C-alpha positions in Angstrom: -21.6 -14.2 -78.0 -18.0 -14.1 -77.7 -18.7 -13.3 -73.9 -20.6 -16.7 -73.8 -18.6 -18.5 -75.6 -15.3 -17.4 -73.6 -17.0 -18.4 -70.1 -17.9 -21.6 -71.7 -14.7 -22.5 -72.9 -13.3 -21.2 -69.5 -16.0 -23.4 -67.6 -14.7 -26.3 -69.2 -11.3 -26.2 -68.7 -11.9 -25.6 -65.1 -14.0 -28.4 -65.2 -11.6 -30.7 -66.6 -8.7 -30.0 -64.2 -10.7 -30.4 -60.6 -12.4 -33.4 -61.9 -10.5 -35.9 -64.7 -7.1 -35.9 -62.8 -7.2 -39.5 -62.6 -6.6 -41.5 -65.5 -9.1 -43.7 -64.6 -11.7 -41.4 -65.2 -10.4 -41.4 -68.8 -14.0 -42.8 -70.5 -15.6 -39.8 -68.8 -13.4 -37.5 -70.5 -13.7 -38.9 -74.0 -17.5 -38.5 -74.0 -17.2 -34.8 -72.5 -14.4 -34.2 -75.5 -17.1 -35.7 -78.1 -20.2 -33.6 -76.7 -17.6 -30.3 -77.2 -16.9 -30.9 -80.6 -20.3 -31.4 -81.4 -21.6 -28.3 -79.8 -18.5 -26.5 -81.3 -19.2 -27.7 -85.1 -22.9 -26.4 -84.3 -21.7 -23.2 -83.2 -18.7 -22.7 -85.8 -21.7 -22.8 -88.3 -23.5 -20.0 -86.6 -20.7 -18.0 -86.0 -17.9 -18.2 -88.8 -15.3 -15.1 -87.5 -14.7 -16.4 -84.3 -12.8 -19.7 -83.9 -14.4 -21.3 -81.2 -13.7 -24.5 -82.9 -10.8 -24.3 -82.5 -10.2 -22.6 -79.5 -12.2 -25.5 -77.9 -9.9 -28.0 -79.2 -7.3 -26.2 -78.0 -8.8 -26.4 -74.6 -9.3 -30.0 -74.4 -6.4 -31.3 -76.3 -4.1 -29.0 -73.9 -5.8 -31.2 -70.7 -5.5 -34.6 -72.3 -2.1 -34.5 -73.5 -0.7 -33.0 -70.2 -2.3 -35.2 -68.1 -3.1 -38.3 -69.9 0.2 -38.2 -72.3 2.7 -36.2 -70.6 3.4 -34.0 -73.6 5.1 -30.9 -73.2 5.0 -27.6 -75.5 2.6 -29.4 -77.9 1.8 -27.4 -80.6 -2.0 -26.8 -80.6 -2.1 -25.8 -83.8 -1.5 -29.3 -85.3 -4.9 -30.7 -84.4 -6.6 -28.2 -86.4 -4.4 -27.7 -89.4 -5.4 -30.0 -92.0 -2.7 -32.2 -94.4 -4.8 -32.1 -97.3 -3.5 -35.2 -98.5 -4.8 -37.6 -95.5 -7.3 -35.4 -93.7 -10.6 -37.3 -93.2 -13.1 -34.6 -95.0 -15.6 -36.4 -97.4 -13.0 -36.6 -100.5 -10.4 -38.5 -98.3 -13.1 -40.7 -96.7 -12.8 -43.1 -100.1 -10.0 -45.4 -99.9 -8.0 -43.6 -103.3 -7.9 -47.2 -104.6 -11.6 -47.5 -104.1 -12.8 -44.6 -106.1 -14.5 -45.0 -108.8 -12.9 -43.6 -112.1 -16.3 -41.3 -113.0 -15.5 -39.5 -109.6 -12.1 -38.8 -110.9 -13.6 -37.7 -114.3 -15.8 -35.4 -112.4 -12.9 -33.7 -110.5 -10.4 -33.7 -113.7 -13.3 -31.5 -115.4 -14.3 -30.1 -112.5 -10.5 -28.6 -112.0 -10.8 -27.7 -115.5 -14.2 -25.4 -115.6 -12.3 -23.7 -112.5 -9.4 -22.7 -114.6 -11.9 -21.2 -117.0 -14.3 -20.1 -114.7 -14.0 -19.9 -110.8 -12.4 -17.0 -108.6 -10.5 -17.3 -105.1 -11.3 -14.3 -103.0 -11.9 -13.1 -99.1 -12.7 -9.9 -97.2 -12.4 -8.3 -93.8 -15.2 -8.0 -91.9 -15.3 -6.6 -88.3 -16.0 -10.1 -86.8 -13.6 -12.0 -89.1 -12.3 -12.2 -92.7 -14.7 -14.4 -94.9 -13.2 -16.6 -97.6 -15.3 -17.5 -101.1 -14.7 -19.6 -104.1 -16.9 -19.3 -106.6 -18.3 -19.9 -110.2 -20.5 -17.3 -111.5 -22.0 -17.6 -114.6 -25.2 -16.6 -116.8 -28.4 -17.9 -115.9 -29.0 -20.2 -118.6 -26.2 -22.4 -117.4 -27.9 -22.7 -113.8 -28.3 -26.4 -114.5 -23.9 -26.8 -114.6 -24.0 -25.2 -111.4 -26.6 -27.5 -109.3 -24.6 -30.8 -111.1 -21.3 -29.2 -109.3 -23.4 -28.4 -106.4 -24.7 -31.9 -106.1 -21.3 -34.0 -107.1 -19.3 -31.9 -104.5 -22.0 -31.8 -101.9 -20.7 -28.5 -101.0 -21.3 -24.9 -101.2 -25.0 -23.1 -102.0 -26.5 -21.8 -105.0 -27.7 -17.9 -105.0 -28.1 -14.8 -107.4 -30.2 -16.3 -109.4 -31.3 -12.6 -110.6 -29.7 -10.2 -113.2 -29.3 -12.6 -115.4 -26.4 -14.4 -113.6 -26.3 -17.6 -111.0 -23.6 -18.2 -108.6 -22.3 -21.1 -106.9 -20.2 -20.5 -103.9 -18.4 -22.2 -101.0 -17.8 -20.2 -97.8 -18.2 -22.6 -95.1 -14.8 -23.4 -93.3 -15.4 -26.8 -92.9 -16.7 -27.3 -97.0 -13.1 -24.9 -98.0 -11.3 -27.6 -96.5 -13.0 -30.0 -98.4 -12.4 -28.3 -101.7 -8.7 -27.5 -101.0 -8.1 -31.0 -100.8 -9.8 -31.7 -104.5 -7.2 -29.0 -105.6 -4.2 -30.7 -103.8 -5.0 -33.8 -105.5 -6.3 -32.8 -108.3 -4.4 -29.3 -108.8 -5.5 -26.5 -111.4 -3.4 -25.9 -114.4 -3.5 -22.3 -115.0 -2.2 -19.3 -113.5 -4.9 -19.4 -111.2 -2.8 -21.9 -109.4 -1.0 -18.9 -107.7 -4.2 -17.1 -106.7 -5.3 -21.0 -105.4 -1.9 -20.8 -103.6 -2.0 -17.6 -101.6 -6.0 -18.1 -100.7 -5.1 -21.2 -99.3 -1.9 -19.8 -97.4 -4.2 -17.2 -96.1 -7.3 -19.3 -95.1 -4.5 -21.6 -93.1 -3.4 -19.0 -91.5 -6.6 -17.7 -90.2 -7.8 -21.1 -89.4 -5.3 -22.0 -87.2 -4.2 -19.2 -85.1 -5.8 -18.4 -82.1 -7.9 -15.0 -82.0 -6.4 -14.0 -85.2 -8.1 -10.9 -85.6 -6.7 -9.8 -82.5 -2.9 -10.7 -84.0 -1.6 -7.9 -86.1 1.5 -10.2 -87.6 -1.2 -12.6 -88.7 -3.8 -9.8 -90.7 -0.4 -8.2 -92.0 0.4 -11.4 -93.7 -3.2 -12.2 -95.1 -3.4 -8.7 -95.9 -0.6 -8.7 -98.3 -1.4 -12.6 -99.6 -4.7 -10.8 -100.8 -2.7 -7.5 -101.7 -1.4 -9.7 -105.0 -4.3 -11.9 -106.0 -6.4 -11.5 -108.9 -6.0 -8.3 -110.5 -3.7 -7.1 -108.4 -1.6 -9.6 -109.6 1.5 -8.8 -111.4 3.9 -12.0 -111.1 2.7 -15.0 -113.3 6.1 -17.1 -112.5 4.4 -20.8 -111.8 6.6 -22.4 -109.1 8.9 -24.9 -110.2 7.3 -27.7 -108.8 4.3 -27.5 -110.4 3.5 -29.3 -114.0 1.2 -28.8 -115.9 -1.2 -32.1 -117.0 -3.7 -32.0 -120.0 -6.1 -35.0 -119.9 -9.2 -35.1 -122.0 -11.5 -34.3 -118.9 -9.4 -31.0 -117.8 -9.6 -30.2 -121.4 -13.3 -30.3 -121.5 -14.2 -28.3 -118.5 -11.6 -26.0 -119.7 -13.2 -25.9 -123.1 -16.8 -25.4 -121.2 -15.4 -23.0 -119.3 -12.9 -20.7 -122.1 -13.6 -22.8 -125.4 -15.2 -21.5 -128.5 -17.0 -23.4 -131.7 -17.3 -20.5 -134.2 -18.1 -20.7 -138.0 -17.5 -18.5 -140.7 -20.8 -16.4 -141.3 -19.6 -16.6 -145.7 -18.7 -19.4 -147.8 -16.4 -21.5 -147.1 -18.3 -21.9 -143.7 -15.0 -22.3 -142.4 -15.6 -23.9 -138.6 -12.9 -22.9 -135.5 -12.4 -24.4 -132.4 -10.4 -21.9 -130.3 -8.9 -20.8 -126.8 -8.3 -17.5 -125.8 -6.2 -16.7 -122.6 -4.1 -13.9 -120.7 -0.7 -14.8 -119.1 -1.0 -18.3 -119.9 1.1 -18.8 -122.8 2.8 -22.2 -121.0 -0.7 -23.3 -120.4 -1.6 -22.9 -124.3 1.6 -24.3 -125.2 1.0 -27.4 -123.6 -2.4 -27.4 -124.5 -1.3 -27.4 -128.2 1.2 -30.2 -127.5 -1.7 -32.5 -126.1 -3.5 -32.1 -129.2 -0.3 -32.8 -131.7 -0.2 -36.1 -130.1 -3.5 -36.7 -130.4 -3.1 -37.3 -134.1 -0.5 -40.0 -134.6 -1.2 -40.4 -138.6 -0.9 -36.2 -138.9 2.6 -36.5 -140.6 4.2 -34.5 -138.5 1.4 -31.8 -139.4 0.7 -28.9 -136.4 -3.0 -29.9 -135.2 -3.1 -26.4 -134.2 -2.1 -22.8 -134.0 -1.1 -20.8 -131.3 -0.4 -17.2 -131.6 0.5 -14.0 -129.7 -1.6 -10.9 -129.5 1.1 -7.7 -129.3 -1.4 -5.2 -129.7 -2.8 -5.3 -126.2 0.8 -6.6 -124.2 0.0 -3.7 -121.5 -3.1 -5.4 -120.3 -1.1 -8.8 -120.2 0.1 -11.4 -122.4 -2.7 -12.6 -124.7 -2.4 -15.9 -126.3 -4.6 -17.6 -128.5 -5.2 -21.4 -129.9 -6.8 -22.4 -132.9 -7.6 -25.3 -135.1 -9.2 -25.3 -138.1 -7.7 -28.3 -140.0 -10.8 -30.2 -141.7 -9.2 -33.7 -141.5 -8.3 -33.5 -137.6 -11.6 -31.9 -136.7 -13.6 -34.8 -138.2 -11.0 -37.2 -137.4 -9.5 -36.7 -133.9 -11.2 -33.9 -132.1 -14.9 -34.4 -132.6 -14.2 -38.1 -131.4 -12.6 -37.1 -128.3 -15.3 -34.4 -127.6 -17.6 -37.2 -128.7 -16.3 -39.8 -125.9 -16.7 -37.0 -123.1 -19.4 -35.9 -120.8 -20.3 -32.2 -121.7 -22.5 -30.5 -118.5 -22.8 -27.1 -119.8 -24.7 -25.6 -122.4 -21.5 -24.9 -124.6 -22.1 -28.8 -125.4 -25.3 -27.3 -127.7 -22.8 -25.0 -129.7 -20.6 -27.9 -130.2 -23.3 -30.3 -131.6 -24.3 -27.2 -134.1 -20.9 -26.9 -135.1 -20.7 -30.9 -135.7 -24.0 -30.5 -137.7 -21.9 -27.8 -140.2 -19.5 -30.0 -140.4 -21.7 -32.9 -141.3 -23.4 -30.5 -143.9 -20.2 -29.6 -145.4 -18.7 -33.4 -145.7 -21.5 -33.9 -148.3 -21.2 -31.1 -150.0 -24.4 -29.4 -149.3 -23.0 -25.9 -148.4 -23.0 -25.4 -152.1 -26.4 -25.9 -152.7 -28.9 -23.3 -151.9 -30.9 -25.0 -149.5 -27.8 -26.5 -147.8 -26.5 -23.1 -147.4 -29.7 -21.4 -146.0 -29.7 -23.9 -143.3 -26.1 -23.5 -142.2 -26.7 -19.8 -142.1 -29.8 -20.3 -139.7 -27.8 -22.3 -137.2 -25.0 -19.8 -136.8 -27.8 -17.3 -136.2 -28.5 -19.0 -133.0 -25.3 -20.5 -131.8 -22.6 -18.9 -129.4 -24.6 -15.3 -127.9 -27.4 -15.7 -129.7 -28.7 -18.9 -128.2 -28.9 -17.0 -125.0 -32.6 -16.3 -123.5 -31.4 -12.8 -122.9 -30.4 -12.0 -126.3 -33.3 -9.7 -128.0 -32.3 -10.9 -131.0 -33.7 -14.7 -129.9 -37.4 -13.4 -130.3 -37.1 -12.9 -134.0 -34.7 -16.4 -134.4 -36.8 -19.2 -136.6 -38.7 -21.8 -134.8 -35.3 -24.3 -133.1 -37.7 -27.8 -133.9 -38.1 -26.8 -137.7 -34.8 -26.2 -137.8 -33.7 -29.3 -136.8 -35.9 -31.4 -139.0 -34.7 -29.3 -141.6 -31.6 -30.2 -140.4 -31.4 -33.9 -140.2 -33.8 -34.4 -143.5 -30.6 -32.8 -145.4 -28.2 -35.2 -143.3 -30.6 -38.1 -144.6 -30.5 -36.7 -148.0 -28.7 -37.3 -151.1 -24.7 -36.1 -151.2 -24.1 -33.7 -153.2 -20.6 -34.8 -153.7 -19.7 -37.6 -155.8 -15.8 -39.7 -155.5 -15.0 -40.5 -159.0 -12.3 -43.6 -160.1 -9.7 -41.2 -160.5 -10.2 -40.2 -156.9 -11.4 -36.4 -157.9 -14.3 -35.0 -156.4 -17.2 -33.7 -158.4 -19.7 -31.4 -156.9 -23.2 -32.3 -158.4 -25.2 -28.7 -157.8 -22.3 -27.1 -159.7 -21.7 -29.8 -162.1 -17.6 -29.2 -161.7 -14.8 -30.9 -160.0 -13.8 -29.4 -156.7 -10.1 -27.6 -156.8 -9.8 -26.6 -153.3 -6.8 -24.9 -151.2 -6.5 -27.4 -149.0 -3.4 -29.8 -149.9 -4.2 -33.5 -151.3 -3.0 -36.0 -149.2 -1.9 -39.1 -151.1 -0.7 -42.7 -150.6 2.0 -44.5 -152.3 0.9 -47.8 -152.9 2.6 -50.8 -154.9 1.7 -52.9 -157.7 -0.1 -55.0 -155.8 -1.6 -52.4 -153.8 0.4 -52.3 -150.3 1.1 -49.2 -148.8 4.6 -48.1 -149.0 4.2 -44.5 -147.6 1.9 -42.0 -146.7 2.2 -38.0 -147.5 0.2 -34.3 -146.8 0.7 -33.4 -150.2 1.6 -34.0 -153.8 4.5 -32.1 -153.9 6.2 -33.9 -150.8 5.4 -37.4 -152.3 7.0 -35.8 -155.7 10.3 -34.8 -154.1 10.3 -38.2 -151.8 9.9 -40.1 -155.5 12.2 -37.6 -157.4 9.8 -36.4 -160.0 7.9 -33.6 -160.7 4.4 -32.4 -159.0 3.0 -32.7 -162.3 3.6 -36.2 -163.0 2.3 -37.4 -159.7 -0.8 -35.6 -160.5 -1.5 -36.8 -163.6 -1.1 -40.3 -162.3 -3.6 -39.4 -159.4 -6.4 -37.8 -161.5 -5.8 -40.5 -164.4 -5.4 -43.2 -162.4 -2.2 -44.8 -164.0 1.1 -46.2 -162.9 4.2 -44.3 -162.1 7.2 -46.0 -162.8 10.6 -45.0 -160.7 13.7 -47.1 -161.5 11.7 -49.6 -163.2 9.7 -49.7 -160.2 5.7 -49.4 -160.8 4.1 -47.5 -158.3 0.7 -46.1 -158.2 -0.9 -43.1 -156.1 -4.3 -42.7 -154.5 -5.6 -40.0 -152.7 -6.3 -40.2 -149.0 -10.2 -39.3 -147.8 -10.3 -35.7 -146.9 -12.5 -33.0 -145.7 -13.3 -30.4 -148.4 -14.0 -26.5 -148.3 
């Protein structure tokens, strides 16, 4: 094959020199060049390991620029070396100002999902180097891989066996499209470092004439490979790299790496969490993003970032948790509900949200509510997988859904008394919880003057005891400070 290609290229170059030395035959030259490029693209798909396409362009442009434009010492790599911000690929064919917002939303989501689930790698073969971008998931998530393939218009789905499915991109022209996407929508995690090494190796390979015979190029590519993925020891991001957190990226990252969990025992604490290795800066950026969403948070931190030092030898493990019920109900859920989900993790999110609704009605204190919550938990996360042996013994999902709807459409187990206290009907007693009681300070006309995260903060502001504030709150009596009359009002909250 290589011999035939080489003979064909030599023939073309000799043909140009003999028959197209006249400028007046320029139009015939253009036709021949277009035919060569079309034939080259065909062969490039068949024989990826040999850069016929690049070399053919080299021969044609050598003649073109020497005899028509008389440009000397022209860099033959410049035609094929792509500028990822201007190349005429599938993505770049859209005018930037005309790209629909939904398409941008997808690219942001895709980059977040790739930060969590993708991998960049390449391997050496006798005839060349094979470059791959892959996303491998459980076979139950095949729909999200099909969605990615459809939206990108590149890649293929394979390995739908052994409980897994894989989306991969390996053709050179498709990898160019993919790399341009990541140039426009950069990865946020330290996976960006693997992307940079992958891109550098790929560009060295496709822009070099006969790269497999060039020891300098091969050594450079080998060195890049030896510091990627599990071999990486330096996770320092370049100074120019900026972490950009936005809702669609966060959703993609959540669908890849996030967890919606519920404690198995009372009070069934809800937790949204992310755990990463060697991505501390990213986790802190996500924490700041969540904090900035809570405009009424009164300087309370929305999430907690913790560091696990027990396994530091394997890399710095960082976890982010959100457990504040008011934040989950008033900030996190409205955010997640406003976005378009694409993976099966949406099912876990919806179950998680159903448990929150049941808790808001106080139904977790009733026997029937507790049973339903426990059944929901038994079908979430790994228990949901079709390959989980326990799934065979799980209760009918349709029946469970009917029971959930019946409870949510029924009466609440809570009653808010006139003094703002919460009465639990099934227990026949007032709620006394560990969560801080948020209160508002009103004037005698009922105008809001200030809000506080706790009774003690309000008491400190007024310069009186917390017991006095609590007494006025529960008994709905006015409070006099410096001859001025105030009222204390409990803010709406989610109870455990």
